[in-house]
TIPASE-403546 format. One record per atom (N, C-alpha, C, O): residue number from 0; residue in one letter; atom name; x, y, z. Coordinates in steps of 0.02 Angstrom, whole numbers, plus 50000, padded with zeros to 5 digits. Layout:
<sites>
 pos code site  east north    up
 NUM    A   CA     X     Y     Z
...
</sites>
This chain:
<sites>
 pos code site  east north    up
   0    M    N 49659 49643 51227
   0    M   CA 49623 49605 51177
   0    M    C 49570 49648 51142
   0    M    O 49562 49644 51081
   1    V    N 49536 49688 51181
   1    V   CA 49485 49731 51151
   1    V    C 49518 49784 51107
   1    V    O 49492 49801 51054
   2    K    N 49574 49810 51130
   2    K   CA 49610 49861 51091
   2    K    C 49632 49832 51023
   2    K    O 49628 49866 50972
   3    F    N 49656 49769 51024
   3    F   CA 49677 49736 50963
   3    F    C 49617 49727 50916
   3    F    O 49623 49739 50856
   4    A    N 49560 49706 50943
   4    A   CA 49500 49696 50902
   4    A    C 49476 49762 50871
   4    A    O 49454 49763 50813
   5    I    N 49481 49815 50909
   5    I   CA 49460 49880 50882
   5    I    C 49506 49902 50826
   5    I    O 49482 49925 50773
   6    R    N 49572 49896 50836
   6    R   CA 49619 49915 50784
   6    R    C 49612 49871 50722
   6    R    O 49618 49895 50665
   7    W    N 49599 49807 50732
   7    W   CA 49589 49761 50677
   7    W    C 49526 49781 50638
   7    W    O 49527 49781 50576
   8    G    N 49472 49797 50673
   8    G   CA 49411 49819 50640
   8    G    C 49420 49884 50601
   8    G    O 49394 49891 50546
   9    V    N 49457 49931 50631
   9    V   CA 49470 49995 50597
   9    V    C 49510 49983 50534
   9    V    O 49495 50012 50482
  10    T    N 49562 49941 50538
  10    T   CA 49603 49927 50479
  10    T    C 49562 49890 50426
  10    T    O 49569 49904 50367
  11    A    N 49519 49844 50447
  11    A   CA 49477 49808 50398
  11    A    C 49429 49856 50364
  11    A    O 49418 49852 50303
  12    A    N 49399 49901 50402
  12    A   CA 49352 49949 50372
  12    A    C 49389 49996 50324
  12    A    O 49364 50011 50270
  13    A    N 49448 50019 50344
  13    A   CA 49488 50062 50300
  13    A    C 49509 50026 50237
  13    A    O 49510 50055 50183
  14    T    N 49525 49962 50243
  14    T   CA 49543 49922 50184
  14    T    C 49483 49914 50138
  14    T    O 49490 49916 50077
  15    A    N 49425 49903 50166
  15    A   CA 49364 49897 50125
  15    A    C 49350 49962 50088
  15    A    O 49329 49961 50030
  16    V    N 49360 50018 50121
  16    V   CA 49351 50083 50087
  16    V    C 49401 50091 50030
  16    V    O 49382 50114 49976
  17    A    N 49463 50072 50042
  17    A   CA 49514 50078 49990
  17    A    C 49497 50033 49930
  17    A    O 49506 50053 49873
  18    A    N 49472 49972 49944
  18    A   CA 49452 49927 49889
  18    A    C 49392 49955 49851
  18    A    O 49385 49942 49791
  19    W    N 49350 49992 49885
  19    W   CA 49291 50020 49852
  19    W    C 49309 50082 49811
  19    W    O 49279 50094 49758
  20    V    N 49359 50121 49833
  20    V   CA 49375 50185 49801
  20    V    C 49428 50177 49746
  20    V    O 49421 50207 49693
  21    V    N 49480 50138 49758
  21    V   CA 49536 50134 49711
  21    V    C 49520 50082 49658
  21    V    O 49507 50024 49674
  22    P    N 49522 50102 49594
  22    P   CA 49505 50054 49541
  22    P    C 49555 49997 49533
  22    P    O 49537 49945 49505
  23    G    N 49616 50004 49557
  23    G   CA 49667 49952 49549
  23    G    C 49669 49902 49606
  23    G    O 49712 49858 49606
  24    I    N 49624 49907 49654
  24    I   CA 49620 49860 49709
  24    I    C 49556 49820 49702
  24    I    O 49501 49849 49698
  25    H    N 49563 49754 49700
  25    H   CA 49506 49711 49686
  25    H    C 49498 49658 49741
  25    H    O 49546 49630 49766
  26    V    N 49435 49646 49760
  26    V   CA 49418 49593 49807
  26    V    C 49368 49548 49771
  26    V    O 49316 49571 49749
  27    D    N 49384 49483 49766
  27    D   CA 49339 49437 49731
  27    D    C 49275 49426 49772
  27    D    O 49276 49429 49834
  28    E    N 49221 49414 49737
  28    E   CA 49155 49409 49768
  28    E    C 49149 49357 49823
  28    E    O 49128 49375 49878
  29    P    N 49165 49294 49812
  29    P   CA 49147 49245 49865
  29    P    C 49187 49253 49929
  29    P    O 49166 49227 49981
  30    H    N 49242 49289 49927
  30    H   CA 49285 49294 49986
  30    H    C 49291 49365 50012
  30    H    O 49340 49381 50046
  31    Q    N 49245 49409 49998
  31    Q   CA 49254 49480 50013
  31    Q    C 49268 49493 50087
  31    Q    O 49318 49525 50104
  32    V    N 49225 49469 50130
  32    V   CA 49232 49484 50201
  32    V    C 49295 49452 50230
  32    V    O 49333 49484 50266
  33    W    N 49306 49388 50213
  33    W   CA 49365 49354 50239
  33    W    C 49429 49385 50213
  33    W    O 49478 49392 50250
  34    A    N 49429 49403 50150
  34    A   CA 49490 49432 50120
  34    A    C 49508 49498 50155
  34    A    O 49566 49511 50169
  35    V    N 49457 49539 50168
  35    V   CA 49471 49603 50200
  35    V    C 49493 49593 50272
  35    V    O 49539 49627 50295
  36    L    N 49461 49547 50308
  36    L   CA 49480 49535 50378
  36    L    C 49551 49505 50383
  36    L    O 49590 49526 50425
  37    I    N 49566 49458 50339
  37    I   CA 49633 49428 50341
  37    I    C 49686 49477 50317
  37    I    O 49742 49477 50342
  38    L    N 49668 49519 50267
  38    L   CA 49716 49570 50246
  38    L    C 49732 49618 50302
  38    L    O 49790 49637 50311
  39    A    N 49682 49637 50341
  39    A   CA 49694 49681 50398
  39    A    C 49741 49648 50448
  39    A    O 49784 49681 50477
  40    L    N 49732 49583 50459
  40    L   CA 49777 49547 50504
  40    L    C 49848 49543 50477
  40    L    O 49896 49553 50513
  41    V    N 49854 49528 50412
  41    V   CA 49921 49524 50380
  41    V    C 49954 49593 50381
  41    V    O 50014 49598 50394
  42    L    N 49916 49646 50367
  42    L   CA 49945 49713 50370
  42    L    C 49969 49729 50440
  42    L    O 50022 49760 50449
  43    G    N 49931 49709 50490
  43    G   CA 49952 49721 50559
  43    G    C 50017 49685 50575
  43    G    O 50061 49713 50608
  44    L    N 50022 49623 50552
  44    L   CA 50084 49585 50564
  44    L    C 50143 49615 50527
  44    L    O 50198 49620 50555
  45    L    N 50132 49635 50464
  45    L   CA 50186 49666 50426
  45    L    C 50207 49732 50457
  45    L    O 50267 49748 50460
  46    N    N 50158 49771 50480
  46    N   CA 50174 49835 50513
  46    N    C 50211 49824 50578
  46    N    O 50251 49867 50598
  47    A    N 50199 49769 50611
  47    A   CA 50233 49756 50675
  47    A    C 50304 49730 50665
  47    A    O 50348 49747 50705
  48    F    N 50315 49689 50614
  48    F   CA 50380 49656 50607
  48    F    C 50423 49682 50550
  48    F    O 50484 49688 50558
  49    V    N 50394 49697 50493
  49    V   CA 50433 49717 50434
  49    V    C 50442 49793 50431
  49    V    O 50495 49817 50412
  50    R    N 50390 49830 50449
  50    R   CA 50392 49903 50444
  50    R    C 50451 49934 50482
  50    R    O 50484 49978 50454
  51    P    N 50465 49914 50545
  51    P   CA 50522 49946 50579
  51    P    C 50588 49935 50542
  51    P    O 50630 49980 50542
  52    L    N 50597 49877 50513
  52    L   CA 50658 49864 50475
  52    L    C 50662 49909 50413
  52    L    O 50715 49937 50398
  53    L    N 50606 49915 50378
  53    L   CA 50605 49959 50319
  53    L    C 50617 50032 50338
  53    L    O 50653 50068 50303
  54    Y    N 50588 50053 50393
  54    Y   CA 50598 50122 50415
  54    Y    C 50671 50134 50435
  54    Y    O 50699 50188 50422
  55    A    N 50701 50085 50467
  55    A   CA 50771 50093 50487
  55    A    C 50817 50096 50427
  55    A    O 50865 50135 50425
  56    L    N 50803 50054 50377
  56    L   CA 50845 50053 50317
  56    L    C 50836 50116 50274
  56    L    O 50882 50136 50239
  57    S    N 50777 50146 50276
  57    S   CA 50764 50204 50233
  57    S    C 50758 50269 50272
  57    S    O 50725 50316 50249
  58    C    N 50787 50271 50330
  58    C   CA 50782 50330 50372
  58    C    C 50806 50394 50336
  58    C    O 50775 50446 50342
  59    G    N 50861 50389 50299
  59    G   CA 50886 50446 50263
  59    G    C 50838 50472 50211
  59    G    O 50829 50533 50204
  60    L    N 50806 50427 50174
  60    L   CA 50757 50448 50124
  60    L    C 50695 50478 50156
  60    L    O 50666 50525 50129
  61    I    N 50675 50452 50213
  61    I   CA 50617 50479 50248
  61    I    C 50631 50551 50269
  61    I    O 50589 50595 50261
  62    V    N 50690 50562 50297
  62    V   CA 50709 50630 50318
  62    V    C 50716 50676 50257
  62    V    O 50694 50733 50259
  63    L    N 50748 50651 50205
  63    L   CA 50760 50691 50145
  63    L    C 50695 50713 50111
  63    L    O 50691 50768 50085
  64    T    N 50645 50669 50112
  64    T   CA 50581 50685 50079
  64    T    C 50529 50713 50128
  64    T    O 50470 50719 50112
  65    L    N 50552 50730 50188
  65    L   CA 50509 50758 50240
  65    L    C 50450 50712 50257
  65    L    O 50395 50735 50270
  66    G    N 50463 50648 50257
  66    G   CA 50413 50599 50276
  66    G    C 50371 50571 50221
  66    G    O 50333 50524 50232
  67    L    N 50376 50598 50161
  67    L   CA 50334 50574 50106
  67    L    C 50353 50504 50083
  67    L    O 50312 50469 50053
  68    F    N 50414 50483 50096
  68    F   CA 50435 50415 50076
  68    F    C 50398 50362 50116
  68    F    O 50395 50304 50095
  69    T    N 50368 50381 50172
  69    T   CA 50328 50332 50210
  69    T    C 50268 50309 50170
  69    T    O 50245 50253 50179
  70    L    N 50242 50352 50126
  70    L   CA 50188 50330 50081
  70    L    C 50211 50274 50035
  70    L    O 50174 50226 50023
  71    V    N 50272 50280 50011
  71    V   CA 50300 50227 49968
  71    V    C 50308 50162 50008
  71    V    O 50291 50108 49983
  72    L    N 50333 50168 50069
  72    L   CA 50341 50108 50111
  72    L    C 50274 50076 50128
  72    L    O 50267 50015 50127
  73    N    N 50224 50118 50143
  73    N   CA 50157 50091 50158
  73    N    C 50127 50058 50096
  73    N    O 50094 50006 50102
  74    G    N 50139 50086 50038
  74    G   CA 50117 50055 49975
  74    G    C 50151 49988 49964
  74    G    O 50118 49940 49942
  75    L    N 50215 49985 49978
  75    L   CA 50251 49921 49971
  75    L    C 50224 49868 50019
  75    L    O 50218 49810 50001
  76    L    N 50207 49889 50080
  76    L   CA 50180 49841 50128
  76    L    C 50110 49817 50106
  76    L    O 50094 49759 50115
  77    L    N 50069 49862 50079
  77    L   CA 50003 49842 50053
  77    L    C 50011 49794 49995
  77    L    O 49975 49745 49990
  78    W    N 50059 49809 49951
  78    W   CA 50071 49765 49894
  78    W    C 50095 49696 49917
  78    W    O 50074 49645 49890
  79    L    N 50139 49695 49966
  79    L   CA 50164 49632 49994
  79    L    C 50106 49593 50027
  79    L    O 50102 49532 50020
  80    A    N 50064 49628 50063
  80    A   CA 50007 49595 50096
  80    A    C 49959 49566 50044
  80    A    O 49932 49512 50055
  81    S    N 49948 49601 49989
  81    S   CA 49903 49574 49937
  81    S    C 49935 49513 49904
  81    S    O 49900 49466 49885
  82    W    N 50001 49513 49897
  82    W   CA 50036 49455 49869
  82    W    C 50028 49395 49916
  82    W    O 50015 49339 49893
  83    V    N 50035 49406 49981
  83    V   CA 50026 49353 50030
  83    V    C 49955 49324 50025
  83    V    O 49946 49263 50025
  84    L    N 49905 49368 50021
  84    L   CA 49836 49344 50019
  84    L    C 49821 49307 49954
  84    L    O 49789 49255 49955
  85    T    N 49843 49334 49898
  85    T   CA 49825 49306 49834
  85    T    C 49866 49243 49818
  85    T    O 49838 49191 49803
  86    D    N 49931 49249 49822
  86    D   CA 49975 49194 49800
  86    D    C 49985 49140 49853
  86    D    O 49987 49081 49836
  87    L    N 49992 49160 49915
  87    L   CA 50007 49110 49967
  87    L    C 49944 49080 49998
  87    L    O 49940 49020 50010
  88    L    N 49894 49122 50011
  88    L   CA 49833 49099 50045
  88    L    C 49776 49084 49997
  88    L    O 49728 49050 50016
  89    G    N 49780 49107 49936
  89    G   CA 49729 49093 49886
  89    G    C 49665 49133 49894
  89    G    O 49613 49115 49865
  90    L    N 49667 49187 49932
  90    L   CA 49607 49229 49939
  90    L    C 49608 49282 49885
  90    L    O 49662 49300 49860
  91    G    N 49551 49307 49869
  91    G   CA 49545 49353 49812
  91    G    C 49552 49426 49829
  91    G    O 49503 49463 49824
  92    F    N 49610 49447 49850
  92    F   CA 49624 49518 49859
  92    F    C 49688 49533 49821
  92    F    O 49741 49506 49836
  93    R    N 49682 49577 49772
  93    R   CA 49742 49592 49732
  93    R    C 49747 49667 49718
  93    R    O 49698 49702 49713
  94    V    N 49809 49688 49713
  94    V   CA 49825 49757 49696
  94    V    C 49860 49755 49629
  94    V    O 49910 49720 49622
  95    D    N 49834 49792 49580
  95    D   CA 49859 49788 49512
  95    D    C 49929 49815 49502
  95    D    O 49969 49785 49465
  96    G    N 49946 49870 49534
  96    G   CA 50012 49899 49523
  96    G    C 50034 49940 49582
  96    G    O 49999 49948 49632
  97    F    N 50094 49967 49576
  97    F   CA 50124 50005 49630
  97    F    C 50085 50069 49644
  97    F    O 50077 50089 49702
  98    G    N 50062 50102 49592
  98    G   CA 50024 50164 49600
  98    G    C 49959 50152 49638
  98    G    O 49941 50191 49682
  99    S    N 49926 50097 49622
  99    S   CA 49865 50079 49659
  99    S    C 49881 50063 49731
  99    S    O 49841 50078 49776
 100    A    N 49938 50031 49743
 100    A   CA 49958 50014 49811
 100    A    C 49971 50077 49853
 100    A    O 49950 50081 49910
 101    V    N 50005 50125 49823
 101    V   CA 50020 50187 49860
 101    V    C 49956 50226 49873
 101    V    O 49946 50250 49929
 102    L    N 49912 50231 49823
 102    L   CA 49849 50266 49833
 102    L    C 49806 50229 49885
 102    L    O 49774 50261 49927
 103    G    N 49804 50163 49881
 103    G   CA 49767 50124 49930
 103    G    C 49795 50133 50000
 103    G    O 49757 50138 50048
 104    A    N 49861 50133 50006
 104    A   CA 49892 50143 50072
 104    A    C 49876 50212 50100
 104    A    O 49865 50220 50160
 105    L    N 49874 50263 50056
 105    L   CA 49856 50330 50078
 105    L    C 49785 50332 50104
 105    L    O 49771 50361 50156
 106    I    N 49739 50300 50067
 106    I   CA 49669 50299 50088
 106    I    C 49661 50259 50152
 106    I    O 49623 50280 50196
 107    I    N 49695 50203 50159
 107    I   CA 49691 50164 50220
 107    I    C 49716 50204 50280
 107    I    O 49687 50201 50334
 108    T    N 49770 50242 50270
 108    T   CA 49797 50283 50324
 108    T    C 49748 50337 50345
 108    T    O 49736 50346 50404
 109    V    N 49720 50373 50296
 109    V   CA 49675 50428 50312
 109    V    C 49611 50401 50345
 109    V    O 49589 50429 50396
 110    V    N 49582 50349 50318
 110    V   CA 49520 50321 50346
 110    V    C 49534 50292 50416
 110    V    O 49492 50299 50460
 111    S    N 49591 50260 50426
 111    S   CA 49608 50233 50492
 111    S    C 49614 50288 50544
 111    S    O 49591 50280 50600
 112    V    N 49646 50343 50525
 112    V   CA 49653 50399 50572
 112    V    C 49584 50427 50590
 112    V    O 49570 50441 50648
 113    I    N 49542 50436 50540
 113    I   CA 49475 50464 50553
 113    I    C 49434 50417 50596
 113    I    O 49402 50439 50644
 114    L    N 49434 50352 50579
 114    L   CA 49396 50305 50619
 114    L    C 49424 50298 50690
 114    L    O 49386 50289 50738
 115    S    N 49489 50302 50697
 115    S   CA 49520 50297 50764
 115    S    C 49499 50356 50808
 115    S    O 49495 50348 50869
 116    L    N 49487 50413 50779
 116    L   CA 49463 50470 50818
 116    L    C 49395 50456 50848
 116    L    O 49380 50479 50904
 117    F    N 49353 50418 50812
 117    F   CA 49285 50405 50836
 117    F    C 49281 50346 50885
 117    F    O 49238 50345 50928
 118    V    N 49326 50298 50878
 118    V   CA 49323 50239 50921
 118    V    C 49377 50240 50975
 118    V    O 49383 50192 51013
 119    G    N 49416 50293 50979
 119    G   CA 49468 50298 51030
 119    G    C 49439 50307 51099
 119    G    O 49379 50314 51108
 120    K    N 49483 50307 51149
 120    K   CA 49461 50315 51218
 120    K    C 49433 50385 51229
 120    K    O 49460 50434 51205
 121    R    N 49380 50387 51266
 121    R   CA 49350 50450 51285
 121    R    C 49376 50470 51354
 121    R    O 49382 50427 51399
 122    K    N 49390 50533 51363
 122    K   CA 49416 50556 51428
 122    K    C 49360 50586 51469
 122    K    O 49372 50607 51526
</sites>
């Protein structure tokens, strides 16, 4: 449970950084904290259930591009998560286009890795 909370917090913080840095990612004022927290939860669920299917279907492209196609897949998952938040849940988190989604996914990945280094288990 603690491990899940830490990963959720790291993803939420990385998402907040991406929304702050990327001009095509917007979080509406009254729902900022909730939108980022719920987006982190939706991203976690999509990464757990949809991502393995996408990786299996695009395995050839991932190998052919030496792993760079994973950025495209991560961007698609971020775009899908923003659609879920905006259209289905009515929260104000939106990604303007595919380029913003890929850049946001890249920033979320880099910030998550850096934050995970600081909050990971100490030996």
